[in-house]
C-alpha positions as CSV (number, residue, x, y, z in Angstrom):
1,M,-0.1,-0.3,0.2
2,R,1.6,3.4,-1.0
3,T,2.0,5.9,2.0
4,L,0.7,9.6,1.4
5,C,4.2,10.6,1.4
6,A,5.1,8.4,-1.7
7,L,2.2,9.8,-3.6
8,P,2.8,12.7,-6.3
9,D,2.1,16.4,-5.2
10,K,-0.8,16.5,-7.8
11,Y,-2.6,13.8,-6.2
12,I,-1.9,15.5,-2.6
13,Y,-3.2,18.7,-3.8
14,S,-6.7,16.9,-5.5
15,L,-6.9,15.2,-1.8
16,V,-6.0,18.7,-0.2
17,V,-8.8,20.0,-2.3
18,T,-11.5,17.6,-2.2
19,L,-11.0,17.4,1.9
20,V,-11.5,21.3,1.8
21,V,-14.7,21.3,-0.3
22,T,-16.1,18.7,1.6
23,W,-15.5,20.5,4.9
24,L,-17.1,23.5,3.6
25,P,-20.3,25.0,4.7
26,G,-23.0,24.5,2.4
27,A,-20.7,23.0,-0.3
28,A,-23.2,22.2,-3.3
29,L,-22.8,21.6,-7.1
30,S,-21.9,25.2,-8.1
31,L,-19.1,26.8,-6.5
32,S,-19.2,30.4,-4.7
33,L,-16.6,33.0,-4.6
34,Q,-16.5,32.4,-0.9
35,Q,-15.5,28.7,-1.6
36,A,-13.2,29.3,-4.3
37,E,-11.5,31.7,-1.9
38,K,-11.1,29.1,0.9
39,L,-9.9,26.8,-1.1
40,A,-7.1,29.2,-3.0
41,L,-6.2,30.4,0.6
42,A,-5.8,26.7,2.0
43,T,-3.2,25.3,-0.2
44,D,-1.3,28.9,-1.9
45,P,2.4,28.0,-1.9
46,L,3.5,31.6,-2.0
47,V,1.4,32.0,1.5
48,L,2.5,29.0,2.7
49,R,6.3,29.8,1.6
50,H,6.2,32.9,3.5
51,Q,4.6,31.1,7.2
52,A,7.4,28.9,6.5
53,S,10.1,31.8,6.4
54,S,8.5,33.3,9.3
55,R,8.7,30.1,11.6
56,A,12.4,29.9,10.1
57,Y,13.5,33.0,11.2
58,S,11.9,32.7,14.8
59,A,13.6,29.5,15.3
60,E,16.5,31.4,14.4
61,S,15.9,34.0,16.9
62,T,16.6,31.2,19.7
63,A,19.5,30.4,18.3
64,N,21.2,33.6,17.8
65,S,20.9,34.1,21.2
66,T,22.2,31.4,22.5
67,L,26.5,31.3,23.3
68,P,28.6,29.8,20.7
69,D,29.2,26.2,22.1
70,P,32.3,25.8,24.1
71,K,35.3,23.7,22.5
72,L,36.7,20.5,24.6
73,R,40.8,20.3,24.1
74,L,42.4,16.7,24.8
75,G,46.0,16.1,23.9
76,V,49.1,14.6,25.4
77,F,52.1,16.9,25.1
78,N,56.0,16.2,25.8
79,V,56.0,12.6,25.0
80,P,59.3,11.4,24.1
81,L,59.5,9.8,20.5
82,D,62.4,7.1,21.4
83,T,60.1,5.5,24.3
84,F,56.7,7.2,23.5
85,S,56.6,6.3,27.7
86,T,54.4,9.0,29.7
87,T,56.2,8.9,33.0
88,E,59.6,9.1,31.8
89,D,59.9,12.5,31.3
90,P,58.7,14.8,34.0
91,S,56.9,17.4,31.4
92,T,55.0,14.7,29.9
93,Q,51.2,16.1,30.6
94,L,47.8,14.9,29.5
95,R,45.8,18.2,28.9
96,V,42.1,18.2,29.6
97,G,40.6,21.8,28.4
98,I,37.2,24.1,27.9
99,Q,37.1,26.9,25.9
100,Q,34.5,29.5,25.3
101,E,34.0,32.2,23.1
102,F,31.9,35.6,24.0
103,P,30.7,37.5,20.9
104,R,31.8,41.3,20.6
105,G,29.7,43.7,22.7
106,D,25.5,43.1,22.6
107,S,26.1,41.0,18.8
108,T,23.7,38.1,20.2
109,E,21.1,40.2,21.5
110,L,21.2,42.3,18.7
111,K,21.3,39.5,16.0
112,Q,18.1,37.9,17.9
113,Q,16.4,41.2,17.4
114,Q,17.2,41.0,14.2
115,S,15.9,37.4,13.4
116,Q,12.6,38.5,14.9
117,W,12.1,41.6,12.7
118,L,12.5,39.1,9.8
119,A,9.9,36.7,11.1
120,Q,7.7,39.6,11.4
121,A,8.7,40.7,8.1
122,A,7.5,36.9,6.8
123,M,4.5,37.0,8.2
124,A,3.6,40.7,7.2
125,Q,4.0,38.8,3.6
126,A,2.3,36.0,4.0
127,K,-0.7,38.3,5.2
128,D,0.3,40.5,2.0
129,E,0.2,37.5,-0.3
130,S,-2.8,36.5,1.5
131,L,-4.8,39.3,0.0
132,K,-3.2,39.2,-3.2
133,L,-4.7,35.7,-3.6
134,L,-8.3,37.1,-2.6
135,M,-8.1,39.8,-5.0
136,N,-6.5,37.8,-8.1
137,V,-9.6,35.0,-7.2
138,R,-12.0,37.8,-7.0
139,D,-10.9,39.0,-10.1
140,T,-10.9,35.7,-12.3
141,Y,-14.4,35.0,-10.6
142,L,-16.0,38.0,-11.6
143,N,-14.8,37.9,-15.0
144,L,-15.6,34.3,-15.4
145,Y,-19.0,35.1,-14.0
146,Y,-19.6,37.9,-16.2
147,E,-18.7,35.1,-19.3
148,V,-21.0,33.1,-18.1
149,K,-24.0,35.2,-17.8
150,A,-23.2,37.0,-21.1
151,A,-23.5,33.6,-22.6
152,A,-27.1,33.3,-20.9
153,I,-27.8,37.0,-22.4
154,V,-26.8,36.2,-25.7
155,N,-28.3,32.8,-25.9
156,D,-31.6,34.9,-24.9
157,A,-31.1,36.7,-28.0
158,H,-30.5,34.2,-30.2
159,Q,-33.8,32.7,-29.3
160,L,-35.2,36.5,-30.2
161,F,-33.2,36.6,-33.3
162,S,-34.3,33.0,-34.4
163,K,-37.9,34.5,-34.2
164,L,-36.7,37.2,-35.8
165,V,-35.8,35.0,-38.6
166,K,-38.8,33.2,-38.8
167,I,-40.9,36.6,-38.7
168,T,-38.7,37.9,-41.7
169,E,-39.5,35.0,-43.7
170,D,-43.3,35.0,-43.3
171,Q,-43.3,38.7,-44.3
172,Y,-41.5,37.6,-47.2
173,A,-43.4,35.1,-48.2
174,A,-46.4,37.5,-47.9
175,G,-44.6,40.3,-49.7
176,R,-44.2,42.7,-47.1
177,A,-40.5,42.2,-47.1
178,N,-37.8,41.9,-49.4
179,Q,-35.2,39.0,-49.8
180,Q,-32.4,41.4,-47.8
181,D,-34.1,41.9,-44.9
182,V,-34.1,37.8,-44.6
183,I,-30.2,37.6,-45.3
184,R,-29.6,40.4,-43.1
185,A,-31.3,38.2,-40.2
186,D,-29.5,35.4,-41.0
187,L,-26.5,37.5,-40.9
188,E,-27.1,39.0,-37.4
189,L,-27.9,35.4,-36.5
190,S,-24.6,34.1,-37.3
191,R,-22.6,37.0,-35.7
192,L,-24.4,36.1,-32.5
193,E,-23.4,32.7,-32.9
194,D,-19.8,34.1,-33.4
195,R,-20.1,36.2,-30.3
196,L,-21.0,33.4,-28.2
197,T,-18.1,31.0,-29.2
198,K,-16.0,34.0,-28.1
199,I,-17.6,34.4,-25.2
200,K,-17.0,30.9,-24.5
201,S,-13.4,30.9,-25.2
202,S,-13.1,33.8,-22.7
203,E,-14.9,31.8,-20.3
204,D,-12.6,28.6,-20.8
205,E,-9.7,31.2,-20.1
206,Y,-11.0,32.5,-17.1
207,R,-11.6,28.7,-15.4
208,A,-8.1,28.0,-16.8
209,Y,-6.7,30.8,-14.5
210,L,-9.1,30.0,-11.6
211,A,-7.9,26.5,-11.8
212,Q,-4.4,27.5,-10.8
213,W,-5.7,27.8,-7.2
214,I,-8.4,25.5,-7.2
215,G,-7.5,22.8,-9.4
216,E,-10.5,20.6,-11.6
217,L,-13.1,22.5,-9.2
218,A,-12.8,25.6,-11.4
219,W,-14.6,23.8,-14.3
220,Q,-17.7,23.3,-12.4
221,D,-20.7,25.2,-12.9
222,I,-20.4,28.6,-10.6
223,D,-23.0,30.1,-8.6
224,S,-25.7,31.8,-10.2
225,H,-26.1,34.7,-8.1
226,L,-24.1,37.9,-7.8
227,P,-21.2,37.6,-5.4
228,T,-21.0,39.6,-2.3
229,L,-17.9,41.3,-1.1
230,P,-17.1,43.1,2.5
231,A,-17.4,46.7,2.4
232,I,-14.7,48.8,1.6
233,P,-13.4,51.7,4.3
234,A,-14.9,55.1,3.8
235,E,-13.1,57.8,2.1
236,D,-12.7,60.1,4.9
237,I,-10.7,57.5,7.0
238,D,-7.0,58.7,7.5
239,I,-5.1,57.8,4.2
240,N,-1.6,57.5,5.6
241,E,-2.8,56.1,8.7
242,L,-4.5,53.4,6.4
243,L,-1.6,52.4,3.8
244,T,0.9,52.4,7.2
245,R,-0.8,49.2,8.2
246,H,-1.2,47.6,4.8
247,P,1.0,44.5,5.2
248,S,3.3,44.7,2.4
249,V,4.3,48.1,4.0
250,M,4.4,46.8,7.4
251,A,6.9,43.9,5.6
252,E,8.8,46.7,4.6
253,T,8.9,48.5,7.8
254,A,10.2,45.2,9.8
255,K,13.1,45.0,7.1
256,I,13.9,48.6,7.8
257,E,13.9,47.5,11.8
258,A,16.1,44.7,10.7
259,S,18.6,46.7,9.0
260,R,19.1,49.3,11.5
261,T,19.6,46.3,14.1
262,M,22.3,45.0,11.8
263,I,24.2,48.8,11.6
264,D,24.3,48.2,15.6
265,V,25.8,44.6,15.3
266,A,28.4,45.8,12.9
267,R,29.1,48.5,15.5
268,Q,29.7,45.7,17.8
269,D,32.7,44.7,15.7
270,Y,34.4,47.9,17.2
271,K,34.5,46.3,20.5
272,P,36.8,43.7,21.9
273,G,35.7,40.1,21.4
274,V,36.6,37.8,24.5
275,G,37.4,34.3,25.0
276,A,38.3,32.3,28.4
277,F,40.1,29.1,28.4
278,V,40.6,26.9,31.3
279,E,42.7,23.5,31.5
280,Y,43.6,20.7,33.8
281,R,47.0,19.1,33.2
282,R,47.7,15.2,34.4
283,R,51.5,14.7,34.9
284,F,52.6,11.0,34.7
285,G,55.6,9.4,36.8
286,E,57.6,10.3,39.9
287,N,59.5,12.8,41.7
288,I,63.6,12.3,42.3
289,D,62.6,11.4,46.3
290,G,59.9,9.1,44.9
291,S,56.8,11.3,45.4
292,D,53.9,11.7,42.8
293,R,54.5,14.5,40.3
294,S,52.0,17.5,41.1
295,D,49.1,18.1,38.3
296,M,48.6,21.3,37.1
297,M,46.4,23.8,35.6
298,A,45.9,26.8,33.4
299,A,43.5,29.5,32.9
300,M,43.6,31.9,29.8
301,V,41.8,35.0,28.4
302,T,42.0,36.1,24.6
303,V,41.0,39.1,24.0
304,D,40.3,40.7,20.2
305,I,42.1,44.1,20.0
306,P,40.3,46.1,16.4
307,L,42.9,48.2,15.9
308,F,42.7,48.6,12.1
309,T,39.5,49.2,11.5
310,E,39.3,51.1,8.3
311,N,39.1,48.6,5.9
312,R,36.7,46.0,8.0
313,Q,34.8,48.0,10.5
314,D,34.1,51.1,9.1
315,K,33.2,49.6,5.7
316,N,31.0,46.9,7.0
317,V,29.1,50.0,9.2
318,A,28.6,51.9,5.8
319,A,27.2,48.9,4.0
320,R,24.9,48.4,6.6
321,E,23.9,51.9,6.6
322,E,23.1,51.7,3.0
323,S,21.3,48.2,3.3
324,A,18.9,50.6,5.8
325,N,18.6,53.5,3.2
326,A,17.6,51.3,0.4
327,A,15.0,49.4,2.8
328,R,13.6,52.4,3.6
329,Y,13.1,53.9,-0.2
330,S,11.4,50.6,-0.9
331,R,9.2,51.0,1.6
332,D,8.5,54.8,0.2
333,D,7.9,53.6,-3.0
334,R,5.5,51.0,-2.0
335,L,3.6,53.9,-0.4
336,R,3.6,56.0,-3.3
337,V,2.5,52.8,-5.2
338,L,-0.4,51.8,-2.9
339,K,-1.4,55.8,-2.7
340,R,-2.1,55.7,-6.6
341,M,-3.7,52.5,-6.6
342,L,-6.0,53.7,-4.2
343,D,-6.9,56.7,-5.5
344,K,-7.3,55.3,-9.1
345,D,-9.3,52.8,-8.1
346,R,-11.3,54.8,-5.9
347,A,-12.2,57.2,-8.5
348,V,-13.2,53.9,-11.1
349,Y,-15.6,52.8,-8.1
350,R,-17.4,55.6,-8.0
351,R,-17.7,56.5,-11.7
352,L,-18.8,52.8,-12.3
353,G,-21.7,53.4,-9.5
354,E,-23.0,56.6,-11.7
355,R,-23.0,54.3,-14.7
356,E,-24.6,51.4,-12.8
357,Y,-27.2,54.0,-11.7
358,I,-27.9,55.1,-14.9
359,Y,-28.1,51.9,-17.1
360,R,-30.2,50.3,-14.0
361,N,-32.8,53.2,-13.6
362,K,-32.8,54.6,-17.4
363,L,-31.2,52.5,-19.9
364,V,-32.2,49.0,-19.7
365,S,-35.7,49.2,-19.8
366,S,-35.6,52.3,-22.3
367,A,-33.7,49.6,-24.7
368,V,-36.4,46.9,-24.0
369,N,-38.9,49.3,-24.6
370,N,-37.2,50.4,-27.8
371,A,-36.9,46.9,-29.1
372,E,-40.5,45.8,-28.1
373,A,-42.1,49.0,-30.1
374,S,-39.5,48.5,-32.8
375,L,-40.8,44.8,-33.0
376,N,-44.9,46.0,-33.3
377,A,-43.9,48.7,-35.6
378,Y,-42.3,46.3,-38.3
379,Q,-44.9,43.5,-38.0
380,S,-47.3,46.4,-38.9
381,G,-45.5,47.6,-41.9
382,V,-44.9,51.0,-40.0
383,T,-40.6,50.8,-40.1
384,E,-38.1,48.5,-41.9
385,F,-36.4,45.8,-41.1
386,T,-33.0,47.6,-40.3
387,T,-34.5,49.7,-37.3
388,L,-35.8,46.6,-35.8
389,M,-32.3,44.9,-36.3
390,R,-30.6,47.9,-34.9
391,A,-33.1,48.2,-32.0
392,R,-32.7,44.3,-31.0
393,I,-28.8,44.9,-31.3
394,T,-28.9,48.0,-28.9
395,E,-30.9,46.2,-26.3
396,L,-28.3,43.3,-26.5
397,D,-25.4,45.6,-26.0
398,V,-27.1,47.9,-23.3
399,R,-27.7,44.2,-21.5
400,L,-24.2,43.0,-22.1
401,E,-22.7,46.7,-20.9
402,S,-24.9,46.8,-17.7
403,L,-23.4,43.3,-16.6
404,R,-20.2,44.6,-17.5
405,I,-20.2,47.5,-15.5
406,K,-21.9,45.7,-12.3
407,V,-18.7,42.9,-12.7
408,D,-16.2,45.9,-12.9
409,R,-18.0,47.9,-10.0
410,M,-17.2,44.8,-8.1
411,R,-13.4,44.3,-9.2
412,A,-12.7,48.0,-8.5
413,Q,-14.1,47.1,-4.9
414,A,-12.0,43.8,-4.9
415,R,-8.9,46.1,-5.4
416,L,-10.0,48.4,-3.1
417,L,-10.4,45.7,-0.3
418,Y,-7.0,44.5,-1.2
419,I,-5.3,47.9,-1.1
420,T,-7.0,49.0,2.3
421,G,-5.7,45.6,4.1
422,E,-9.0,43.8,4.2
423,Q,-8.3,40.6,5.7
424,Q,-10.8,37.2,5.8
């Protein structure tokens, strides 16, 4: 029987996804956005990588707070090479000693602090990757939702245009329409079929994108209801405070603190390092008077003397200071990018809301009424077929654009949720 560890990664991934789906409350045949989010977060390797890095730095901080291991020194000294006797020569000794090195200044505590800052940075990066993942999954799912709903709208239009073809043929048979109307109706019907094919192609692309996070479940039916997202913060909130708390900025801040700590570590090299050594010396044989030779001991302290600091200590401190500057510039750039993204997506979200209101309250109903009126007028012989087709195509385009606006506004909302640091 094969063990779990012996299974290929793709089978382990499928097993994890199956277990998660089974656990999800309300799991059904249709895939909701919330289920897709939970599946993606449960198995995303980037999030897991940063979490593992954080645990590694935490373990490293404990190791850095510990003194170096002592060294055991064991040896036999002054053994005559002609006889290899340990009792013949009075200077022959067995020596056993312990040597301990003590790091310079406060470098041990400072390295521990640096590892703790790096652990915080890695955990903040894991949170940032989670937010990015949520944004990307939401964006892909919403685009997929649009394509599925657009296909349904076009299918409805296809049925209507099929009826128009029949009506036009009847009108032509009765002598109230010309052959061009019949050809135009068939042409528009074929264009709808081509439009539906392109929509299905886009749907397959978005399902493939979604599959990179949730596997084969991306190919099942999705929930027919428009997804819901958490509310975004009000626009009167303090932007600087909001962006400063963003996980990507917090990660950069932690890296700055780690870099500053390494400056202090480098400055410890100006201080002397200390080593201590204690040794027991066992002497063999007897003195001339027949008494045992007395054992001996030795104790020693070594001290580093940092006299020539120009090429090592000075340059090392300068390098660490520049690393801290680079980390600070990186954080400033990240804040600037987030601010630009926030301003842009807030404007997009606001304007799409205005357009959504217009389509919901005016354009959609007007397009439907215009199409119905054009059909009645055409059947009554009051208007031309071209006017009828233009009205039907306009109705289709308005319906698709109304759906597109709804979805795009939610996509902008998903981006704003990432920028404002929303966390599930």
